[in-house]
C-alpha positions as CSV (number, residue, x, y, z in Angstrom):
1,M,7.9,5.1,-6.9
2,G,5.9,5.3,-3.6
3,A,3.6,8.1,-2.6
4,N,4.6,9.9,0.6
5,K,2.3,12.8,0.8
6,F,-1.4,13.2,-0.1
7,V,-2.9,16.8,-0.3
8,Y,-6.6,17.2,-0.9
9,F,-7.8,20.9,-1.7
10,D,-4.7,22.4,0.0
11,A,-5.2,20.2,3.1
12,V,-2.5,17.6,3.9
13,K,-4.3,14.4,4.6
14,F,-1.2,12.3,5.3
15,D,2.5,13.0,5.2
16,L,5.3,10.4,5.5
17,T,8.1,12.7,4.6
18,G,9.2,13.1,8.3
19,D,8.8,9.4,9.2
20,T,12.0,7.8,10.5
21,I,11.2,4.0,10.2
22,V,13.8,1.9,8.6
23,P,14.0,-1.9,8.1
24,E,16.5,-2.3,10.9
25,K,14.1,-0.8,13.5
26,L,11.0,-2.6,12.3
27,A,10.2,-6.1,13.7
28,Y,11.1,-8.8,11.4
29,G,8.5,-9.6,8.7
30,F,6.4,-6.6,9.4
31,T,5.7,-4.1,6.6
32,A,5.4,-0.4,6.5
33,H,6.3,2.6,4.3
34,D,9.4,4.6,4.6
35,A,9.6,8.5,4.3
36,S,9.7,8.2,0.5
37,G,6.6,6.2,0.5
38,E,8.3,2.9,-0.6
39,P,7.2,-0.3,1.2
40,I,9.7,-1.8,3.5
41,T,9.9,-5.0,5.4
42,G,11.4,-5.2,9.0
43,T,14.6,-7.0,9.5
44,L,14.9,-6.6,13.4
45,K,15.3,-9.9,15.2
46,S,15.5,-10.2,18.9
47,I,18.2,-12.4,20.1
48,P,18.6,-13.7,23.6
49,M,21.4,-12.2,25.7
50,D,24.3,-14.1,27.0
51,P,24.3,-14.2,30.8
52,L,27.5,-13.0,32.7
53,E,27.1,-16.2,34.7
54,Y,25.0,-19.3,34.2
55,D,23.9,-21.5,37.1
56,Y,25.8,-19.3,39.6
57,N,25.4,-21.6,42.6
58,I,25.8,-19.5,45.7
59,G,22.5,-17.8,46.4
60,Y,18.8,-17.5,45.5
61,I,16.1,-14.9,45.1
62,T,13.2,-14.5,47.5
63,N,10.8,-11.6,47.9
64,G,13.0,-9.0,46.0
65,A,16.1,-9.9,47.8
66,W,19.1,-12.1,46.7
67,V,20.2,-14.2,49.7
68,Y,23.9,-15.3,49.8
69,E,23.7,-19.0,50.6
70,N,24.7,-22.2,48.9
71,P,21.5,-24.0,48.1
72,T,22.0,-27.3,46.3
73,K,19.0,-27.0,44.1
74,T,18.7,-23.4,43.1
75,Y,20.8,-21.6,40.4
76,T,21.0,-18.0,39.3
77,D,21.6,-16.5,35.9
78,I,23.0,-13.0,35.9
79,Y,22.4,-10.6,33.0
80,P,23.8,-7.1,32.7
81,V,21.2,-4.5,31.6
82,T,21.1,-0.8,30.6
83,A,18.9,2.0,32.0
84,G,15.9,2.7,29.9
85,H,15.9,-0.4,27.9
86,K,13.0,-2.8,27.8
87,Y,13.7,-6.5,28.6
88,T,11.7,-9.6,28.3
89,I,12.5,-12.3,30.9
90,S,11.4,-15.8,30.1
91,L,11.9,-19.3,31.7
92,G,13.1,-21.7,29.0
93,A,11.1,-24.7,30.3
94,N,9.4,-25.8,33.4
95,V,11.8,-25.9,36.3
96,G,11.0,-27.3,39.7
97,T,8.6,-25.4,42.0
98,R,9.9,-21.8,41.8
99,F,10.9,-19.1,39.2
100,R,12.3,-15.9,40.7
101,S,13.8,-12.8,39.0
102,M,14.8,-9.4,40.3
103,F,16.7,-6.3,39.3
104,T,19.7,-5.0,41.3
105,T,22.6,-2.6,40.9
106,T,24.8,-4.8,42.9
107,D,27.1,-7.4,41.2
108,I,26.3,-10.4,43.3
109,R,29.5,-12.1,42.1
110,T,31.3,-9.8,44.6
111,V,29.1,-10.4,47.5
112,T,30.4,-12.6,50.3
113,S,27.5,-12.7,52.8
114,G,24.1,-11.4,53.6
115,R,21.3,-10.1,51.4
116,V,21.1,-7.9,48.3
117,T,18.0,-6.0,47.8
118,G,16.5,-5.1,44.5
119,T,13.2,-4.7,42.5
120,R,11.2,-7.8,42.3
121,I,10.3,-8.7,38.8
122,L,8.8,-12.1,39.1
123,D,8.2,-14.4,42.1
124,K,6.2,-17.3,41.1
125,N,5.5,-20.8,42.5
126,N,4.7,-23.7,40.1
127,P,5.8,-21.9,37.0
128,T,4.7,-23.1,33.6
129,A,7.1,-23.6,30.6
130,Y,8.1,-20.3,29.0
131,D,6.5,-17.9,31.6
132,T,7.4,-14.5,30.6
133,T,7.5,-11.0,32.1
134,S,9.1,-7.7,31.3
135,H,11.1,-5.1,33.1
136,T,12.6,-1.5,32.2
137,P,15.3,-0.6,34.7
138,E,15.8,3.0,35.6
139,T,19.6,2.5,36.1
140,D,22.2,0.3,34.8
141,G,22.5,-3.0,36.7
142,Y,21.7,-6.7,36.7
143,I,18.7,-8.9,36.1
144,L,19.1,-12.0,38.2
145,V,16.9,-15.0,37.4
146,S,16.8,-17.9,39.8
147,K,15.3,-21.3,39.1
148,D,14.6,-24.0,41.5
149,N,16.4,-27.0,39.9
150,I,17.4,-30.5,40.6
151,G,21.1,-30.4,39.7
152,K,22.5,-28.4,36.8
153,S,20.2,-29.7,34.2
154,G,21.0,-27.1,31.6
155,I,17.6,-25.4,31.7
156,F,18.0,-21.8,30.5
157,T,16.4,-18.6,31.3
158,Y,16.2,-15.9,28.6
159,V,16.6,-12.2,28.8
160,I,16.0,-10.3,25.6
161,D,16.6,-6.6,25.0
162,I,13.5,-5.6,23.0
163,T,14.1,-1.9,23.2
164,E,14.9,-1.5,19.4
165,A,11.5,-3.0,18.6
166,F,9.7,-0.1,20.1
167,V,11.9,2.8,18.6
């Protein structure tokens, strides 16, 4: 049986009885003690999200705007995201000369012309493999990730909801 409270001369030195940590909310492989004082091991694993669209070839991101165009070498992945959640955005491998991502509340799949503005997340020339950044949107919307690419080469971007890892 674990110890969950330590009292020394009527003074509480530590008290786990109000702790809410459970294995499902603790990162995989990390250890802690639950409210009863028993050791636990985390089981939470982050899994990449599935995009709504992969290699959506009708526009590209530049300087915090998605531009409706039909470039032949740029593809966009579209991920639905939830307000207040923390997301990690990563490039799956080295892709061409540019890696761009932004947050918008507009579903670009419904746009037929012009520009869609949003919050620039990453705008990098000459990216390295597995470049990573994070974003926490204030409203529900979409994270768009564009990659300069030569043809549809099957190179993925990753968006991972890591919110639960910080609860």
